[in-house]
C-alpha positions, -999 to +999 in steps of 0.1 A: +178-053-254+178-082-273+141-080-271+138-048-280+160-053-310+142-086-321+108-066-320+121-038-341+136-061-367+101-078-368+084-046-375+112-033-399+106-067-416+068-064-415+069-028-429+094-036-459+071-066-467+038-043-469+057-019-491+069-049-512+032-059-515+022-023-523+049-010-547+058-043-562+093-049-577+107-027-606+116+007-589+147+020-579+163+012-547+158+050-537+120+047-539+122+016-514+143+034-493+122+067-492+090+045-484+105+026-456+119+057-439+087+073-444+067+044-430+089+038-401+088+076-393+052+075-396+054+049-367+073+070-346+108+056-352+139+074-356+151+061-392+179+081-405+185+078-444+224+076-456+234+080-422+274+082-420+288+057-396+323+056-390+349+031-398+377+023-373+408+003-371+415-025-348+432-001-322+402+026-323+416+048-350+391+065-374+394+056-410+368+069-424+330+064-427+300+048-452+267+058-455+241+033-445+209+033-464+188+034-432+198+036-394+170+025-374+164+034-336+202+040-334+204+002-333+196-015-367+215-009-401+193-016-429+210-021-466+184-021-493+189-037-527+168-037-557+185-068-576+169-098-588+185-117-559+204-111-531+242-126-534+271-131-509+284-100-519+254-081-503+257-101-473+295-093-471+289-055-477+262-053-448+288-077-426+316-053-433+296-025-424+287-039-390+321-051-382+339-018-394+312+004-374+309-018-346+274-023-343+255-058-338+225-058-360+217-055-396+190-063-421+193-071-459+161-063-480+160-070-517+127-054-532+142-060-568+126-097-573+091-106-574+091-122-540+104-100-511+138-112-495+152-103-460+177-113-440+188-104-406+224-106-393+240-100-358+275-099-346+284-109-312+305-084-294+323-112-276+335-125-313+374-126-311+391-109-345+402-134-369+439-144-362+462-138-396 
């Protein structure tokens, strides 16, 4: 499965980079979201925009949900930004989504800078929750 996820993330990364090369920076985030979803679907991948993912408490109680910019292959959360640069707050947002929804893999993409930025994040299901 890890090989599959790696190939999927590599494909998303390449596709997003191609979009940035074509559109450049300066558009609204929604334009990049639509472009990436379109190209991924055209390649035969399941790419769901603004997909509601559940947020759970530690005992499994459903607390609510959030909308992932893209949820690809029922595996990878893709959070898109159109900012000058990625920040720690952007990474914290994606990591929070992954932890809360109990998902392992996420990509953080920034189309807003002259140079395309992308970061991969992976949570281990064997990680212990922090002690308080």
